[in-house]
C-alpha positions in Angstrom: 23.1 -30.4 27.8 23.3 -33.5 30.0 20.3 -35.7 30.4 20.2 -35.2 34.2 20.0 -31.4 33.7 16.9 -31.9 31.4 15.2 -34.0 34.1 16.0 -31.5 36.8 14.4 -28.7 34.8 11.2 -30.8 34.3 11.0 -31.8 37.9 11.5 -28.2 39.1 8.5 -27.2 36.9 6.3 -29.9 38.4 7.5 -29.1 41.9 6.7 -25.4 41.5 3.2 -26.2 40.1 2.5 -28.7 42.9 3.5 -26.1 45.5 1.1 -23.6 43.8 -1.7 -26.1 44.1 -1.1 -26.4 47.8 -1.4 -22.6 48.1 -4.7 -22.8 46.2 -6.0 -25.4 48.6 -5.2 -23.1 51.5 -7.2 -20.3 49.8 -10.4 -22.3 49.4 -12.7 -21.0 52.1 -15.7 -18.7 52.5 -15.1 -16.9 49.2 -15.2 -20.2 47.4 -18.5 -21.0 49.1 -19.9 -17.7 47.8 -18.8 -18.5 44.2 -20.6 -21.9 44.4 -23.8 -20.5 46.0 -23.9 -17.7 43.3 -23.6 -20.3 40.5 -26.2 -22.7 42.1 -28.6 -19.8 42.6 -28.5 -18.9 38.9 -31.8 -20.5 38.0 -33.1 -18.3 35.2 -29.8 -17.1 33.7 -26.6 -18.4 32.1 -23.1 -18.8 33.4 -20.7 -16.9 31.1 -16.9 -17.3 31.4 -14.4 -14.8 29.9 -10.7 -14.1 30.1 -7.8 -12.9 28.0 -4.7 -14.7 26.8 -3.8 -17.9 28.8 -6.6 -17.1 31.2 -9.0 -17.1 28.3 -7.8 -20.5 27.2 -8.4 -21.7 30.8 -11.8 -20.0 30.7 -12.8 -22.2 27.7 -11.9 -25.3 29.7 -13.9 -24.0 32.7 -17.0 -23.5 30.5 -16.6 -26.9 28.8 -16.3 -28.7 32.2 -19.2 -26.8 33.7 -21.5 -27.6 30.8 -20.6 -31.3 30.7 -21.3 -31.6 34.5 -24.7 -30.1 34.6 -24.1 -26.3 34.8 -24.9 -24.8 31.4 -22.2 -22.4 30.4 -20.5 -20.7 27.4 -17.3 -18.8 26.8 -17.4 -15.1 25.8 -14.5 -13.8 23.9 -13.5 -10.6 25.6 -12.4 -8.7 22.4 -15.6 -9.7 20.6 -17.7 -8.6 23.6 -16.7 -5.0 22.9 -17.9 -5.4 19.3 -21.4 -6.7 19.7 -21.1 -10.0 21.5 -22.0 -8.3 24.8 -25.6 -8.8 23.6 -25.2 -12.4 24.6 -25.3 -11.3 28.3 -28.7 -10.6 29.7 -30.4 -10.0 33.0 -30.0 -12.8 35.7 -26.8 -14.0 34.0 -23.5 -14.6 35.9 -20.2 -13.5 34.4 -17.0 -15.1 35.7 -14.0 -13.1 34.7 -10.5 -14.8 35.1 -7.6 -12.4 35.1 -4.3 -12.8 36.9 -3.7 -9.0 37.1 -7.4 -8.1 37.1 -6.5 -5.1 34.9 -6.6 -6.5 31.4 -7.9 -3.8 29.0 -10.1 -6.2 27.1 -12.1 -7.0 30.3 -12.9 -3.4 31.3 -15.9 -3.1 29.1 -17.4 -6.3 30.4 -16.8 -5.1 34.0 -18.4 -1.8 33.2 -21.4 -3.5 31.5 -22.0 -5.8 34.5 -21.7 -3.0 37.0 -24.5 -1.0 35.2 -26.9 -4.0 35.4 -27.9 -4.9 39.0 -29.3 -8.2 37.8 -26.0 -9.4 36.4 -23.7 -11.0 39.0 -19.9 -10.6 38.4 -17.6 -13.1 39.8 -14.0 -11.9 39.8 -11.1 -14.5 39.8 -7.8 -12.6 40.2 -4.6 -12.5 42.3 -4.6 -8.7 42.7 -6.7 -7.3 45.6 -6.3 -3.7 44.4 -7.3 -4.5 40.8 -10.3 -3.1 38.9 -11.8 -6.6 38.7 -11.5 -7.4 42.4 -13.0 -4.0 43.4 -16.0 -4.2 41.1 -16.9 -7.9 41.4 -20.0 -8.9 43.4 -18.2 -12.1 44.4 -14.5 -12.2 44.6 -12.0 -15.1 44.7 -8.3 -14.2 45.3 -5.9 -16.5 43.6 -2.6 -17.2 45.5 0.5 -15.4 44.4 2.6 -18.2 42.9 6.1 -18.5 41.4 6.0 -19.2 37.7 8.4 -21.8 36.3 11.3 -20.9 34.0 14.0 -18.3 34.0 12.7 -14.9 35.1 9.3 -16.3 36.2 7.4 -14.6 33.5 5.9 -17.6 31.6 2.3 -18.4 32.7 2.7 -21.9 34.1 2.0 -22.2 37.9 -0.7 -19.5 37.6 -2.6 -21.2 34.9 -2.3 -24.6 36.7 -3.9 -22.9 39.7 -6.7 -21.4 37.5 -7.3 -24.8 35.9 -7.6 -26.6 39.2 -9.9 -23.9 40.6 -12.2 -24.4 37.6 -12.3 -28.1 38.2 -13.0 -27.6 41.9 -15.9 -25.3 41.1 -17.4 -27.6 38.5 -17.2 -30.8 40.6 -18.5 -29.1 43.7 -21.6 -27.9 41.7 -21.9 -31.3 40.1 -22.0 -33.1 43.4 -24.4 -30.6 45.0 -26.8 -31.1 42.1 -26.5 -34.9 42.4 -25.5 -35.0 38.8 -24.5 -38.6 38.2 -22.8 -40.8 35.6 -26.1 -41.4 33.8 -26.6 -37.6 33.4 -23.0 -37.3 32.3 -23.5 -39.9 29.6 -26.4 -37.9 28.1 -23.9 -35.1 27.4 -21.3 -37.4 25.9 -23.1 -39.6 23.3 -20.0 -40.2 21.2 -16.5 -41.7 21.8 -15.0 -44.2 24.2 -16.5 -42.4 27.2 -20.0 -43.0 26.0 -19.2 -46.7 25.5 -18.0 -47.0 29.0 -21.2 -45.3 30.3 -23.7 -47.3 28.3 -26.4 -48.8 30.5 -28.4 -52.0 30.3 -31.3 -49.9 29.0 -29.3 -48.8 26.0 -28.7 -52.3 24.8 -31.6 -54.4 26.1 -34.4 -56.0 24.0 -37.9 -54.7 24.8 -41.6 -55.4 24.0 -42.2 -58.4 21.7 -38.5 -59.0 21.3 -38.3 -60.3 24.9 -38.5 -64.1 24.8 -41.6 -64.4 27.0 -43.6 -67.7 27.3 -46.3 -68.8 29.7 -45.3 -71.3 32.5 -48.0 -73.9 31.5 -46.5 -74.7 28.1 -44.8 -78.1 27.8 -41.1 -78.6 27.0 -41.8 -79.5 23.4 -43.3 -76.1 22.8 -40.5 -74.5 24.9 -37.9 -76.1 22.6 -39.7 -74.7 19.5 -39.8 -71.3 21.1 -36.2 -71.2 22.2 -35.1 -72.1 18.6 -37.5 -69.5 17.1 -36.4 -66.7 19.4 -32.7 -67.5 18.8 -31.6 -66.0 22.1 -30.7 -69.2 24.0 -33.2 -68.5 26.7 -36.9 -68.1 27.6 -38.4 -65.7 30.2 -41.3 -67.4 31.9 -44.4 -65.6 33.1 -47.2 -66.8 35.4 -50.9 -66.2 35.1 -50.4 -62.8 36.8 -47.9 -61.8 34.1 -45.1 -61.7 36.7 -41.7 -63.2 35.8 -41.5 -66.6 37.6 -38.5 -68.2 36.0 -36.1 -68.6 33.1 -35.1 -71.6 30.9 -31.9 -71.6 28.9 -30.7 -74.0 26.1 -28.2 -75.3 28.6 -31.0 -76.3 30.9 -32.7 -78.1 28.0 -29.6 -80.1 27.3 -29.2 -81.1 30.9 -32.9 -82.1 31.2 -32.9 -84.1 28.0 -30.0 -86.1 29.4 -31.9 -87.0 32.6 -35.5 -87.3 31.4 -36.4 -89.6 28.6 -39.8 -88.2 28.1 -39.0 -84.6 29.0 -40.9 -83.0 26.1 -44.3 -83.5 27.9 -43.1 -81.9 31.1 -44.5 -78.4 32.0 -41.9 -75.7 31.7 -42.8 -74.4 35.2 -41.7 -77.8 36.6 -38.1 -77.5 35.3 -37.4 -73.8 35.0 -35.0 -71.9 37.2 -37.1 -69.9 39.6 -36.3 -66.2 40.5 -34.0 -65.5 37.6 -31.2 -63.0 38.0 -32.6 -59.5 37.1 -30.7 -56.2 36.9 -31.9 -52.6 37.0 -32.2 -50.9 33.7 -29.8 -48.1 34.9 -27.0 -50.5 35.7 -23.8 -50.0 33.6 -23.6 -52.6 30.8 -20.0 -53.3 31.9 -21.4 -54.3 35.3 -24.0 -56.5 33.8 -21.3 -58.2 31.8 -19.3 -58.8 35.0 -22.3 -60.4 36.5 -22.7 -62.7 33.5 -19.1 -63.7 33.6 -19.2 -64.4 37.4 -22.4 -66.4 37.2 -21.4 -68.1 34.0 -24.6 -67.1 32.2 -25.3 -65.4 28.9 -28.4 -63.3 29.5 -30.2 -61.3 32.2 -33.7 -60.1 32.8 -34.1 -56.4 33.3 -36.4 -54.5 35.7 -36.9 -51.0 37.1 -37.7 -49.5 40.5 -36.8 -52.7 42.3 -39.7 -54.6 40.8 -37.7 -57.7 39.9 -40.8 -59.8 39.1 -41.8 -57.3 36.3 -39.4 -57.9 33.4 -39.2 -54.9 31.1 -36.2 -55.9 29.1 -33.8 -58.7 28.2 -30.1 -58.4 27.6 -27.8 -61.0 26.0 -24.1 -61.0 26.4 -23.7 -60.6 22.6 -25.4 -57.2 22.7 -22.8 -56.0 25.3 -19.8 -57.5 23.4 -21.0 -56.1 20.1 -21.1 -52.6 21.7 -17.3 -53.0 22.4 -17.8 -53.2 26.1 -15.5 -55.6 27.9 
């Protein structure tokens, strides 16, 4: 087979699936709104996804994406549901069944179980309006009829692409409505490269006695001793009201020593940099690193709730680099 024929086959698959997604986009309307509202109104129950075959595999992805974006969910194996696992479904739960035909035998017992319990909402995702699933669902979403890729059009390709995209649309819509942000997302992803990218200043900053605090009335000789003792290359200076009034770095000390012969008797408040750069504790560490690089500094004070004069933490560039953030 010629190479260009191989490429044509691949491009045809992608074209068909792209066309299918456009059909799905046209189908998103009032029924989609009903699906979202039903999920969002599930306050005291669980969101349970089920499906068979390729739809079941897609259902597992739906469940994982919902759970990671603020909508607790789990996947129920349709076959096992008929052998005891139906007990996982209780009142006030939502069941989302995904089935292209809406007639899969394995789903019939779940449909029947949901129909007998008025407190369980059944959301049916299918492409067949005359199917058992569509007729019995409390909330219905009709998938577009799409052309499957490949000879004969019998391999689940375009249909599963559409199902996958619909699940993502549902998850992200719920996520945005709940104002679920990147900080919340990080809590559910404590491991791996994603967690590293989402680390905040609070995750890496020094707190309490580890913050290099000194009073603004000490002299430079004492300041020099403190900066060597703390080993962070900087001192955070507080006034008599315990508010942060300035910062002094080892770089500042070198510059002052070159200008003033008797600099050691100067008060630190007379030579410190006033209004030090302070960042919110919820800022991404990567953003804090960018600020340091732009300002050509090696440390930042940390505050919360816009109270920049109340330092609650101190972050050094080494802490960020050691966390493999760059």
